[in-house]
Steps between C-alpha positions, in 0.01 A plus 500: 500500500543203272225631268687838471820314421336293230332817347838671496656204324215492248563874421878439464419199264294734282798736462727205438269378226522833314873524553561147363267550209670836415842333524387218275331710231681834500852415612562140383253520214361145574168393339360408846245642736650402840245709675370235738813346641471679839115444499575129485772535762241654739249225413751228574619657828186665644205327333222557250341820651826699514583374155167612364540837666844542337368394154210748510710786652767449226231528229335813656824680558613411147174642360539824695875560448568345160168612338375174342350571142154383628337445833419153371877414523438457868331170407854359469510492876300180454807333370694587820200396708486160328872457567458574869204256524712229344770568749245465773420155376868417489545616863192302607640176352841555665345578837288182482812290435687681782216431742462138401614241747670297226869562449473397132244777438705787635640745232852428378715715272403287197128500594508879550681554171257276326201687645660835401545363150130411476412839644716665237349311210139557631568875550653531156200354331231669707657842488557472118130393461361769730726771369402415141130500578527839676699649209250370251205632704659847530584514127192354349226509760574850630646624171801655679819487306830447693788655298763430764771240428493211744741200532252274304419760226740366240389143547144610461567684185686203359209265578250739344706521188459119471120561508445378855176637653549794736394315810737205434780756424429687826531177703781323318724811474522509880622148534863555386536801732333326796721190461794707617308766699306259719795273556685800659184596681420155645857395602623854579188585697530186699865560576433856609203390712699235678788750554254744653379233743853398589604857565177532716378782284168313513433292804 
């Protein structure tokens, strides 16, 4: 019964990812992705495996419903997978502190916020690097042009006009977007995950 409940929440999280992303891009016209907030919430609340399932399902449904320009765009699921794995490490460190017999080692508000900040910075850098490498591989290695406009597109064009190599532009153009995007994802996902636990949506 618990497995069915978690699967249902994963499916709802996939829908919420698309809804938030649509609201961000189409309604509010924000240059943000915001397509993994609920994936991270599931990872924080239910663990790594449900988080990975939500990440992969979000990508597959997006590919089917939204019609990605290329099948290779599914590789961007690796960014969400990396994010979930980082959250898994965060949860492991917190659980070790909670289970430690020393009162000084147990998580406090400040220590949790500091760990979240470290998670946010790590996610921002790793997702920017991984996303840039995937974009470069698709464009150059597979010779597949992506004519869609993404949140990082204008940063990328500006960097290339300053004669920055394509690989560097692919990676660096994502950092300004991810500075904001991953902050919302890390702290918002954590807040939603803890709320789900408190409301006993996930036991």
